[in-house]
FITORGU-431717 format. One record per atom (N, C-alpha, C): x, y, z; atom name; residue in one letter. Coordinates in steps of 0.001 Angstrom, whole numbers, padded with zeros to 6 digits, always signed. Example, Ala and Ser with C-alpha at 12.3 -4.5 7.8 and 13.67 -1.06 7.14 Angstrom:
<sites>
x / y / z / atom / type
+013190 / -005690 / +007800 / N / A
+012300 / -004500 / +007800 / CA / A
+013200 / -003300 / +007800 / C / A
+012850 / -002250 / +007080 / N / S
+013670 / -001060 / +007140 / CA / S
+012900 / +000030 / +007870 / C / S
</sites>
This chain:
<sites>
x / y / z / atom / type
+067219 / -023824 / -038533 / N / X
+068730 / -023741 / -037984 / CA / X
+069187 / -025111 / -039171 / C / X
+070531 / -024812 / -039580 / N / X
+070966 / -026406 / -040315 / CA / X
+071976 / -026801 / -039034 / C / X
+071904 / -028189 / -038980 / N / X
+072662 / -028827 / -037559 / CA / X
+073159 / -029877 / -038134 / C / X
+074487 / -029999 / -038438 / N / X
+075309 / -031267 / -038906 / CA / X
+075863 / -031629 / -037697 / C / X
+076487 / -033445 / -037841 / N / X
+077006 / -033778 / -036988 / CA / X
+078701 / -034205 / -037634 / C / X
+079401 / -033878 / -036997 / N / X
+081060 / -034316 / -037420 / CA / X
+081336 / -035262 / -036606 / C / X
+082166 / -036090 / -037160 / N / X
+082749 / -037808 / -036351 / CA / X
+083750 / -037991 / -036361 / C / X
+085129 / -037404 / -036056 / N / X
+086485 / -037710 / -036278 / CA / X
+086595 / -039175 / -035652 / C / X
+087179 / -039900 / -036620 / N / X
+087412 / -041458 / -036488 / CA / X
+088731 / -042118 / -037014 / C / X
+089391 / -042596 / -035927 / N / X
+090459 / -043427 / -036677 / CA / X
+090421 / -044860 / -036045 / C / X
+090221 / -045833 / -037106 / N / X
+090339 / -047149 / -036617 / CA / X
+089075 / -047664 / -035838 / C / X
+088124 / -047257 / -035938 / N / X
+086911 / -047557 / -034915 / CA / X
+085800 / -047899 / -035418 / C / X
+086120 / -049302 / -036742 / N / X
+085259 / -050314 / -036932 / CA / X
+084415 / -051002 / -035786 / C / X
+084755 / -051404 / -034439 / N / X
+084052 / -051867 / -033627 / CA / X
+082945 / -051031 / -033443 / C / X
+083060 / -049579 / -033400 / N / X
+081979 / -048839 / -032632 / CA / X
+080986 / -047932 / -033774 / C / X
+081992 / -047658 / -034611 / N / X
+081220 / -046342 / -035645 / CA / X
+080107 / -046739 / -036180 / C / X
+079625 / -048022 / -036500 / N / X
+078383 / -048231 / -037040 / CA / X
+077021 / -047758 / -036140 / C / X
+077142 / -048139 / -035024 / N / X
+075989 / -047835 / -034178 / CA / X
+075837 / -046304 / -033679 / C / X
+077571 / -045558 / -033831 / N / X
+077183 / -044276 / -033409 / CA / X
+076470 / -043611 / -034865 / C / X
+077064 / -044171 / -036000 / N / X
+076280 / -043384 / -037391 / CA / X
+074819 / -043754 / -036981 / C / X
+074360 / -044933 / -037272 / N / X
+072842 / -045179 / -036838 / CA / X
+072133 / -044343 / -036259 / C / X
+072890 / -044122 / -035065 / N / X
+071983 / -043314 / -033973 / CA / X
+072017 / -041778 / -034572 / C / X
+073008 / -041220 / -034918 / N / X
+072947 / -039840 / -035460 / CA / X
+072241 / -040053 / -036655 / C / X
+072186 / -040857 / -037697 / N / X
+071351 / -041233 / -038767 / CA / X
+069701 / -040985 / -038222 / C / X
+069498 / -041467 / -037085 / N / X
+068259 / -041768 / -036782 / CA / X
+067868 / -040098 / -036266 / C / X
+068540 / -039569 / -035774 / N / X
+068319 / -037957 / -035094 / CA / X
+068025 / -036876 / -035802 / C / X
+066553 / -037133 / -036360 / N / X
+065782 / -035913 / -037259 / CA / X
+066278 / -034494 / -037060 / C / X
+066791 / -034121 / -035900 / N / X
+067463 / -032645 / -035671 / CA / X
+068694 / -032511 / -036777 / C / X
+069057 / -033557 / -037175 / N / X
+070727 / -033230 / -037667 / CA / X
+070356 / -033766 / -039264 / C / X
+070635 / -032656 / -039971 / N / X
+070518 / -032685 / -041649 / CA / X
+071651 / -033727 / -041963 / C / X
+072946 / -033656 / -041596 / N / X
+073709 / -034339 / -042391 / CA / X
+074580 / -034975 / -041159 / C / X
+075173 / -036248 / -041503 / N / X
+076287 / -036972 / -040692 / CA / X
+077597 / -037223 / -041487 / C / X
+078523 / -036442 / -040987 / N / X
+079978 / -036681 / -041652 / CA / X
+080771 / -037336 / -040791 / C / X
+081480 / -038201 / -041296 / N / X
+082597 / -039163 / -040739 / CA / X
+084120 / -038679 / -041537 / C / X
+084762 / -038252 / -040670 / N / X
+086356 / -037907 / -041104 / CA / X
+087159 / -039489 / -040891 / C / X
+087243 / -040050 / -041559 / N / X
+088439 / -041604 / -041260 / CA / X
+089646 / -041095 / -041675 / C / X
+090413 / -040648 / -040555 / N / X
+091502 / -039788 / -040299 / CA / X
+092904 / -041179 / -040149 / C / X
+092629 / -041670 / -041616 / N / X
+093868 / -042572 / -041999 / CA / X
+093439 / -043951 / -041369 / C / X
+092021 / -044200 / -041434 / N / X
+091925 / -045578 / -040445 / CA / X
+092227 / -046989 / -041542 / C / X
+092451 / -047953 / -041081 / N / X
+092684 / -048992 / -042303 / CA / X
+092003 / -050135 / -041804 / C / X
+091077 / -050177 / -041082 / N / X
+090168 / -051267 / -040507 / CA / X
+088782 / -051285 / -040978 / C / X
+088554 / -050430 / -042230 / N / X
+087476 / -050357 / -042855 / CA / X
+086413 / -049156 / -041913 / C / X
+086815 / -048830 / -041304 / N / X
+085954 / -047484 / -040467 / CA / X
+084985 / -046762 / -041629 / C / X
+085768 / -046307 / -042855 / N / X
+085184 / -045330 / -043842 / CA / X
+084005 / -045878 / -044032 / C / X
+084370 / -047076 / -044856 / N / X
+083245 / -048053 / -045661 / CA / X
+082086 / -048563 / -044627 / C / X
+082556 / -048639 / -043308 / N / X
+081242 / -049206 / -042581 / CA / X
+080284 / -048138 / -042658 / C / X
+080866 / -046594 / -042086 / N / X
+080069 / -045886 / -042187 / CA / X
+079228 / -045265 / -043550 / C / X
+080053 / -045094 / -044324 / N / X
+079592 / -045158 / -045897 / CA / X
+078166 / -045670 / -046249 / C / X
+078364 / -047307 / -045594 / N / X
+077284 / -048225 / -046008 / CA / X
+075914 / -047803 / -044967 / C / X
+076218 / -047244 / -044028 / N / X
+075175 / -047069 / -043211 / CA / X
+074518 / -045612 / -043515 / C / X
+075113 / -044756 / -044471 / N / X
+074514 / -043299 / -044994 / CA / X
+075104 / -041986 / -044621 / C / X
+076383 / -042449 / -043685 / N / X
+077040 / -041129 / -043489 / CA / X
+077973 / -040447 / -045059 / C / X
+078243 / -039375 / -045066 / N / X
+079119 / -038766 / -045693 / CA / X
+080367 / -038958 / -045400 / C / X
+081304 / -039540 / -046131 / N / X
+082597 / -040337 / -045456 / CA / X
+083583 / -039196 / -046234 / C / X
+084671 / -038802 / -045374 / N / X
+085601 / -038136 / -046047 / CA / X
+087171 / -038706 / -045430 / C / X
+088017 / -039280 / -046501 / N / X
+088773 / -040408 / -045994 / CA / X
+090294 / -039087 / -045999 / C / X
+091078 / -039180 / -045248 / N / X
+092188 / -038449 / -044812 / CA / X
+093301 / -039543 / -044521 / C / X
+094682 / -039178 / -045794 / N / X
+095702 / -040191 / -045397 / CA / X
+096834 / -039228 / -045799 / C / X
+098046 / -039424 / -044693 / N / X
+097742 / -040357 / -043941 / CA / X
+096914 / -039731 / -042421 / C / X
+097001 / -040335 / -041592 / N / X
+096404 / -040116 / -040438 / CA / X
+096843 / -038566 / -039925 / C / X
+096191 / -037673 / -039775 / N / X
+096638 / -036235 / -039313 / CA / X
+096302 / -035999 / -037911 / C / X
+095565 / -036651 / -037360 / N / X
+095079 / -036262 / -035972 / CA / X
+093852 / -035591 / -035704 / C / X
+093189 / -035524 / -034450 / N / X
+091734 / -035266 / -034488 / CA / X
+091561 / -033779 / -034711 / C / X
+092717 / -033040 / -034362 / N / X
+092300 / -031714 / -034812 / CA / X
+091878 / -031948 / -036012 / C / X
+092865 / -031995 / -036963 / N / X
+092494 / -031888 / -038315 / CA / X
+091631 / -032335 / -038964 / C / X
+091300 / -033390 / -038459 / N / X
+089671 / -034336 / -038820 / CA / X
+088772 / -033515 / -038356 / C / X
+088442 / -032786 / -037122 / N / X
+087479 / -032257 / -037177 / CA / X
+087505 / -031028 / -038052 / C / X
+088603 / -030232 / -038224 / N / X
+088496 / -028959 / -039369 / CA / X
+087752 / -029450 / -040619 / C / X
+088321 / -030743 / -040748 / N / X
+088168 / -031078 / -042184 / CA / X
+086434 / -031248 / -042413 / C / X
+085995 / -031898 / -041156 / N / X
+084552 / -032069 / -041147 / CA / X
+083736 / -030639 / -041183 / C / X
+084288 / -029729 / -040524 / N / X
+083339 / -028246 / -040191 / CA / X
+083563 / -027665 / -041740 / C / X
+084741 / -027738 / -042119 / N / X
+084919 / -027024 / -043239 / CA / X
+084098 / -027818 / -044931 / C / X
+083580 / -029052 / -044322 / N / X
+082890 / -029697 / -045375 / CA / X
+081284 / -029404 / -045545 / C / X
+080898 / -028470 / -044235 / N / X
+079704 / -028152 / -043877 / CA / X
+079261 / -026801 / -044046 / C / X
+077914 / -025957 / -044108 / N / X
+077773 / -024982 / -044116 / CA / X
+076898 / -024875 / -043075 / C / X
+076907 / -025771 / -041771 / N / X
+075797 / -025863 / -041372 / CA / X
+075902 / -024606 / -039841 / C / X
+075048 / -024416 / -039268 / N / X
+075081 / -023190 / -038406 / CA / X
+075485 / -023906 / -036863 / C / X
+075231 / -024897 / -036404 / N / X
+075801 / -025574 / -035535 / CA / X
+076089 / -026761 / -035645 / C / X
+077434 / -027063 / -035006 / N / X
+078287 / -028624 / -035409 / CA / X
+078091 / -029407 / -033961 / C / X
+077664 / -030644 / -034048 / N / X
+077524 / -031323 / -033247 / CA / X
+078921 / -032400 / -033373 / C / X
+079598 / -032621 / -032608 / N / X
+080609 / -033507 / -032707 / CA / X
+080611 / -034673 / -031666 / C / X
+080732 / -035831 / -032526 / N / X
+080508 / -037173 / -031587 / CA / X
+082187 / -037633 / -031631 / C / X
+082425 / -038368 / -030846 / N / X
+083258 / -039466 / -030597 / CA / X
+082967 / -040695 / -031765 / C / X
+083902 / -041286 / -032138 / N / X
+083238 / -042777 / -032931 / CA / X
+083658 / -043675 / -032028 / C / X
+084013 / -043789 / -030781 / N / X
+084047 / -045184 / -030075 / CA / X
+083058 / -045187 / -028715 / C / X
+081815 / -044308 / -028834 / N / X
+080805 / -044170 / -028256 / CA / X
+080212 / -045656 / -027950 / C / X
+079803 / -046159 / -026600 / N / X
+078783 / -046930 / -026331 / CA / X
+077583 / -046684 / -025946 / C / X
+076510 / -047144 / -026329 / N / X
+075299 / -046476 / -025402 / CA / X
+074712 / -045379 / -025780 / C / X
+075374 / -044498 / -026993 / N / X
+074568 / -043373 / -027564 / CA / X
+073637 / -043661 / -028019 / C / X
+072507 / -042743 / -027800 / N / X
+070698 / -042574 / -027963 / CA / X
+070713 / -041515 / -028676 / C / X
+069488 / -041549 / -029491 / N / X
+068830 / -040240 / -030089 / CA / X
+068834 / -039298 / -028785 / C / X
+068247 / -039561 / -027981 / N / X
+068371 / -038305 / -026695 / CA / X
+069053 / -037802 / -026637 / C / X
+070413 / -038624 / -026303 / N / X
+071662 / -037930 / -025817 / CA / X
+071899 / -036652 / -027037 / C / X
+071550 / -036759 / -028090 / N / X
+072170 / -035802 / -029219 / CA / X
+071207 / -034867 / -028988 / C / X
+069931 / -035103 / -029116 / N / X
+068964 / -034131 / -028671 / CA / X
+069194 / -033168 / -027790 / C / X
+069575 / -033563 / -026181 / N / X
+069995 / -033060 / -025249 / CA / X
+071235 / -031849 / -025709 / C / X
+072131 / -032585 / -026268 / N / X
+073173 / -031489 / -026585 / CA / X
+073062 / -030648 / -027460 / C / X
+071869 / -030892 / -028444 / N / X
+071580 / -029730 / -029232 / CA / X
+071039 / -028581 / -028528 / C / X
+069624 / -029222 / -028227 / N / X
+068423 / -028191 / -027395 / CA / X
+069064 / -026815 / -027045 / C / X
+069903 / -026711 / -026008 / N / X
+070074 / -025076 / -025576 / CA / X
+070933 / -024471 / -026351 / C / X
+072003 / -025198 / -027530 / N / X
+071780 / -024310 / -029011 / CA / X
+071112 / -023670 / -029401 / C / X
+070221 / -024877 / -030154 / N / X
+069250 / -024720 / -030741 / CA / X
+068211 / -023323 / -030388 / C / X
+068118 / -023430 / -029096 / N / X
+066944 / -022446 / -028570 / CA / X
+067609 / -021371 / -028065 / C / X
+069014 / -020828 / -028454 / N / X
+069650 / -019678 / -028341 / CA / X
+069944 / -019458 / -026794 / C / X
+070150 / -020398 / -025910 / N / X
+070473 / -020521 / -024392 / CA / X
+071915 / -020917 / -024221 / C / X
+072554 / -021283 / -025134 / N / X
+074093 / -021358 / -025201 / CA / X
+075084 / -021336 / -026385 / C / X
+076214 / -021091 / -026273 / N / X
+077063 / -020957 / -027531 / CA / X
+077374 / -022460 / -027824 / C / X
+077971 / -023339 / -026517 / N / X
+078416 / -024721 / -026902 / CA / X
+077842 / -025206 / -025483 / C / X
+077475 / -026704 / -025805 / N / X
+077071 / -027588 / -024728 / CA / X
+078313 / -028552 / -024683 / C / X
+078286 / -029063 / -023467 / N / X
+079682 / -030188 / -023401 / CA / X
+078801 / -031460 / -022623 / C / X
+078725 / -032752 / -023513 / N / X
+078654 / -033945 / -022598 / CA / X
+079520 / -034561 / -022052 / C / X
+078541 / -034796 / -020772 / N / X
+079708 / -035739 / -019468 / CA / X
+078733 / -036782 / -019541 / C / X
+079765 / -037833 / -019292 / N / X
+078697 / -039329 / -018872 / CA / X
+078604 / -039561 / -017509 / C / X
+077186 / -040052 / -017401 / N / X
+077035 / -040431 / -016121 / CA / X
+076178 / -041718 / -016053 / C / X
+076424 / -042060 / -015460 / N / X
+076079 / -043985 / -015105 / CA / X
+076092 / -044549 / -016150 / C / X
+077451 / -044289 / -016930 / N / X
+078076 / -045540 / -018214 / CA / X
+078461 / -046712 / -017000 / C / X
+079854 / -046167 / -017280 / N / X
+080871 / -047153 / -016320 / CA / X
+081878 / -046326 / -015448 / C / X
+082185 / -046233 / -014150 / N / X
+082860 / -045856 / -013284 / CA / X
+083926 / -045080 / -013800 / C / X
+084698 / -046033 / -014803 / N / X
+085867 / -045486 / -015371 / CA / X
+086064 / -044482 / -016099 / C / X
+085259 / -044307 / -016978 / N / X
+084754 / -043076 / -017872 / CA / X
+083885 / -041925 / -017225 / C / X
+083311 / -042517 / -016698 / N / X
+082290 / -041117 / -015415 / CA / X
+083958 / -040287 / -014846 / C / X
+084607 / -041142 / -014037 / N / X
+085560 / -040634 / -013544 / CA / X
+086564 / -039671 / -014345 / C / X
+087131 / -040220 / -015483 / N / X
+087883 / -039648 / -016060 / CA / X
+087235 / -038111 / -016626 / C / X
+085763 / -038229 / -016568 / N / X
+085149 / -037012 / -017588 / CA / X
+084879 / -035968 / -016450 / C / X
+084588 / -036425 / -014888 / N / X
+084360 / -035330 / -013926 / CA / X
+086176 / -034961 / -013723 / C / X
+087034 / -035522 / -013876 / N / X
+088401 / -035233 / -013669 / CA / X
+089131 / -034084 / -014451 / C / X
+088373 / -034570 / -015903 / N / X
+088839 / -033377 / -017053 / CA / X
+087789 / -033463 / -018010 / C / X
+086712 / -032341 / -017517 / N / X
+085492 / -032409 / -018179 / CA / X
+085606 / -031648 / -019488 / C / X
+086802 / -030905 / -019720 / N / X
+087206 / -029864 / -020728 / CA / X
+087650 / -031101 / -022023 / C / X
+087703 / -032063 / -021432 / N / X
+087901 / -033078 / -022912 / CA / X
+087193 / -033998 / -023465 / C / X
+085994 / -033445 / -022803 / N / X
+084991 / -034232 / -023533 / CA / X
+084675 / -034133 / -024946 / C / X
+084547 / -035211 / -025910 / N / X
+084418 / -034845 / -027339 / CA / X
+082896 / -034653 / -027758 / C / X
+081958 / -034614 / -026826 / N / X
+080493 / -034896 / -027238 / CA / X
+080210 / -032926 / -026978 / C / X
+079859 / -032835 / -028267 / N / X
+079463 / -031074 / -028393 / CA / X
+078629 / -030609 / -029161 / C / X
+077771 / -029535 / -029007 / N / X
+077215 / -028858 / -029713 / CA / X
+077688 / -027656 / -029711 / C / X
+078133 / -027198 / -030810 / N / X
+078851 / -025780 / -031077 / CA / X
+078342 / -024748 / -032224 / C / X
+078072 / -023727 / -031867 / N / X
+077692 / -022669 / -033047 / CA / X
+078698 / -022448 / -033828 / C / X
+078798 / -022374 / -035199 / N / X
+079724 / -022205 / -036225 / CA / X
+080635 / -021253 / -035860 / C / X
+080351 / -019893 / -035371 / N / X
+081060 / -018555 / -035010 / CA / X
+082600 / -019211 / -034238 / C / X
+082288 / -020244 / -033464 / N / X
+083420 / -020388 / -032667 / CA / X
+084430 / -021069 / -033636 / C / X
+084168 / -021979 / -034467 / N / X
+085252 / -022282 / -035456 / CA / X
+085523 / -021271 / -036071 / C / X
+084680 / -020500 / -036709 / N / X
+085210 / -019280 / -037427 / CA / X
+086457 / -018320 / -036783 / C / X
+085989 / -018575 / -035496 / N / X
+087246 / -017359 / -034702 / CA / X
+088411 / -018263 / -034512 / C / X
+088842 / -019890 / -034501 / N / X
+089801 / -020220 / -034224 / CA / X
+090880 / -020290 / -035388 / C / X
+091789 / -020161 / -035200 / N / X
+092982 / -020469 / -035876 / CA / X
+094147 / -021427 / -035810 / C / X
+094444 / -022428 / -036222 / N / X
+095610 / -023307 / -035962 / CA / X
+094806 / -024583 / -035300 / C / X
+093715 / -024536 / -035173 / N / X
+092793 / -025819 / -034732 / CA / X
+093587 / -026836 / -035046 / C / X
+093677 / -026966 / -036774 / N / X
+094128 / -028560 / -037069 / CA / X
+095403 / -029047 / -036843 / C / X
+096220 / -028277 / -036106 / N / X
+097465 / -028495 / -035525 / CA / X
+097520 / -029452 / -033923 / C / X
+096110 / -029269 / -033522 / N / X
+096123 / -029706 / -032006 / CA / X
+095818 / -031235 / -031696 / C / X
+095726 / -031807 / -032686 / N / X
+095676 / -032901 / -032591 / CA / X
+094488 / -033257 / -031351 / C / X
+094956 / -034326 / -030601 / N / X
+094093 / -034530 / -029536 / CA / X
+093808 / -033543 / -028616 / C / X
+094241 / -032588 / -028763 / N / X
+094282 / -030903 / -028084 / CA / X
+093128 / -030264 / -028238 / C / X
+092227 / -030944 / -029581 / N / X
+091283 / -030312 / -029819 / CA / X
+089861 / -029454 / -028937 / C / X
+090071 / -030603 / -028221 / N / X
+088769 / -030346 / -027420 / CA / X
+088573 / -029425 / -026088 / C / X
+090024 / -029383 / -025671 / N / X
+090816 / -028225 / -024549 / CA / X
+090466 / -027097 / -025210 / C / X
+091513 / -026771 / -026311 / N / X
+091593 / -025728 / -027023 / CA / X
+089962 / -024970 / -027446 / C / X
+088909 / -025969 / -027946 / N / X
+087554 / -025289 / -028171 / CA / X
+087313 / -024798 / -026487 / C / X
+087700 / -025121 / -025860 / N / X
+087146 / -024928 / -024344 / CA / X
+087792 / -023839 / -023729 / C / X
+089262 / -023996 / -023817 / N / X
+089827 / -022797 / -023634 / CA / X
+089642 / -021284 / -024215 / C / X
+088994 / -021346 / -025779 / N / X
+088919 / -020365 / -026758 / CA / X
+087498 / -019765 / -026315 / C / X
+086385 / -020479 / -025472 / N / X
+085034 / -020218 / -025334 / CA / X
+085327 / -019595 / -023774 / C / X
+086156 / -020061 / -022898 / N / X
+086456 / -019093 / -021951 / CA / X
+087142 / -017862 / -021973 / C / X
+087895 / -017835 / -022691 / N / X
+088624 / -016770 / -023068 / CA / X
+087672 / -015601 / -023578 / C / X
+087102 / -015862 / -024211 / N / X
+085705 / -015073 / -025018 / CA / X
+084722 / -014783 / -024516 / C / X
+084499 / -015539 / -023197 / N / X
+083192 / -015447 / -022374 / CA / X
+081788 / -015884 / -023072 / C / X
+082086 / -016888 / -024008 / N / X
+081145 / -017704 / -024381 / CA / X
+080072 / -018503 / -023574 / C / X
+078682 / -018713 / -024022 / N / X
+078095 / -019289 / -023064 / CA / X
+078266 / -020784 / -023276 / C / X
+078172 / -021531 / -022264 / N / X
+079007 / -022977 / -022282 / CA / X
+077547 / -023564 / -021152 / C / X
+076906 / -024633 / -021649 / N / X
+076514 / -025433 / -020420 / CA / X
+077022 / -027093 / -020616 / C / X
+077079 / -027660 / -019490 / N / X
+077188 / -029149 / -019398 / CA / X
+076038 / -029778 / -019242 / C / X
+075994 / -030669 / -020179 / N / X
+074828 / -031408 / -020211 / CA / X
+075065 / -033048 / -019512 / C / X
+074466 / -033746 / -018925 / N / X
+074745 / -034999 / -018038 / CA / X
+074195 / -035912 / -019009 / C / X
+074860 / -036718 / -019733 / N / X
+074515 / -037872 / -020601 / CA / X
+074291 / -039402 / -020025 / C / X
+073465 / -039790 / -019403 / N / X
+073320 / -040734 / -018889 / CA / X
+073020 / -042282 / -019402 / C / X
+073900 / -042825 / -019230 / N / X
+074130 / -044382 / -019607 / CA / X
+075238 / -044710 / -020900 / C / X
+075947 / -043541 / -020836 / N / X
+076805 / -043581 / -022274 / CA / X
+078091 / -043652 / -021497 / C / X
+079255 / -044263 / -022688 / N / X
+080467 / -044898 / -022231 / CA / X
+081212 / -045040 / -023433 / C / X
+082535 / -045092 / -023222 / N / X
+083303 / -045291 / -024499 / CA / X
+084307 / -046069 / -024374 / C / X
+084571 / -047028 / -025598 / N / X
+085841 / -047733 / -025178 / CA / X
+086805 / -047153 / -025107 / C / X
+088048 / -047361 / -023886 / N / X
+089338 / -047116 / -023559 / CA / X
+090221 / -047395 / -024504 / C / X
+091287 / -046946 / -024297 / N / X
+092129 / -047266 / -025562 / CA / X
+092908 / -048673 / -025050 / C / X
+093067 / -048855 / -023866 / N / X
+093519 / -049903 / -023485 / CA / X
+092906 / -051514 / -023844 / C / X
+091519 / -051020 / -023792 / N / X
+090430 / -051931 / -024509 / CA / X
+090732 / -052018 / -026056 / C / X
+090623 / -051416 / -027021 / N / X
+091033 / -051185 / -028124 / CA / X
+092500 / -052016 / -028443 / C / X
+093460 / -051436 / -027627 / N / X
+094948 / -051871 / -028021 / CA / X
+095693 / -052834 / -027528 / C / X
+095069 / -053125 / -026490 / N / X
+095757 / -053895 / -025046 / CA / X
+096469 / -052844 / -024050 / C / X
+096917 / -053625 / -023104 / N / X
+097312 / -052830 / -022137 / CA / X
+098320 / -051924 / -022111 / C / X
+099866 / -052345 / -023140 / N / X
+100617 / -051286 / -022913 / CA / X
+100733 / -050970 / -024275 / C / X
+100294 / -051112 / -025405 / N / X
+099917 / -049980 / -026227 / CA / X
+099322 / -049175 / -026272 / C / X
+098036 / -049594 / -025388 / N / X
+096908 / -048548 / -024968 / CA / X
+097539 / -047676 / -024099 / C / X
+098408 / -047960 / -023314 / N / X
+098844 / -047118 / -022135 / CA / X
+100020 / -045999 / -022970 / C / X
+100549 / -046510 / -023863 / N / X
+101613 / -045771 / -024555 / CA / X
+100707 / -045032 / -025379 / C / X
+099627 / -045484 / -025940 / N / X
+098661 / -044412 / -026624 / CA / X
+098080 / -042947 / -025832 / C / X
+097964 / -043729 / -024979 / N / X
+096982 / -042570 / -023992 / CA / X
+098237 / -041456 / -023416 / C / X
+099682 / -041944 / -023246 / N / X
+100401 / -041096 / -022992 / CA / X
+100749 / -040217 / -023981 / C / X
+100590 / -040799 / -025411 / N / X
+100538 / -039929 / -026627 / CA / X
+099422 / -038676 / -026651 / C / X
+098592 / -039199 / -026327 / N / X
+096984 / -038247 / -026525 / CA / X
+097453 / -037027 / -025330 / C / X
+098042 / -037652 / -023969 / N / X
+098238 / -036205 / -023192 / CA / X
+099352 / -035550 / -023401 / C / X
+100461 / -036124 / -024093 / N / X
+101611 / -035150 / -024486 / CA / X
+100974 / -033984 / -025589 / C / X
+099818 / -034577 / -026299 / N / X
+099616 / -033840 / -027871 / CA / X
+098293 / -032612 / -026844 / C / X
+097908 / -032928 / -025619 / N / X
+097000 / -031848 / -025043 / CA / X
+097978 / -031367 / -024490 / C / X
+099059 / -031655 / -023911 / N / X
+099778 / -030655 / -023295 / CA / X
+100539 / -029614 / -024280 / C / X
+100793 / -030202 / -025595 / N / X
+101390 / -029234 / -026562 / CA / X
+100265 / -028294 / -026892 / C / X
+099323 / -028759 / -027023 / N / X
+098141 / -027844 / -027672 / CA / X
+097807 / -026573 / -026813 / C / X
+098437 / -027086 / -025302 / N / X
+097988 / -025735 / -024530 / CA / X
+098994 / -024812 / -024917 / C / X
+100255 / -024958 / -025547 / N / X
+101292 / -023798 / -026140 / CA / X
+100801 / -023679 / -027304 / C / X
+100001 / -023891 / -027722 / N / X
+099480 / -023091 / -029311 / CA / X
+098800 / -021780 / -028853 / C / X
+099074 / -020747 / -029285 / N / X
+098464 / -019247 / -028872 / CA / X
+097329 / -018960 / -029703 / C / X
+096264 / -018887 / -029076 / N / X
+094740 / -019156 / -029684 / CA / X
+094540 / -017443 / -030063 / C / X
+094170 / -017446 / -031607 / N / X
+094118 / -015786 / -031723 / CA / X
+092615 / -015857 / -032485 / C / X
+092103 / -014892 / -032686 / N / X
+090898 / -014576 / -033559 / CA / X
+091249 / -014409 / -034804 / C / X
+090595 / -014937 / -035939 / N / X
+090775 / -014954 / -037483 / CA / X
+090450 / -013196 / -037591 / C / X
</sites>
């Protein structure tokens, strides 16, 4: 079974290096694809130096488009999605995401942070469907239309499609992992504004009709 990682990234120079290093160290992954979505801080260059296959998008097109671009760039049977701003990612976390899908026990896994930081643990408990850490059989992507339009709503759109189609989904606890909050990246006010924009895009994605191809 061919398994590749797709990492959508927008100005994540601070963390992309460790995420790529960890993904490259996972022997279950055939390839690591970073889609640098209009980054201006060297995110793509860092990822490329560390051995990732990098696709540059310009201008910024949103997380949904970045995910679709990465998926379309591979013929893998299973796609592992990882956020580019993870802190504490270990090879075992990727293996835990992959195992149920690789063994035919699930069509999709969703990773949930545990014992990382209280704020990110809490946010994932409140909205588990927004987690960006997943292993997904390719047929799910083949069955979705207009995913590139969802921007930050891509994760909830995939979750909704899986629920509507009765797909097997397992939740995986990922211990000791967290991610950099928008307010930490951009400052309190700019980060808060970016968060509101993200929530708005998620709400808009809920209004996009999901249809089978």
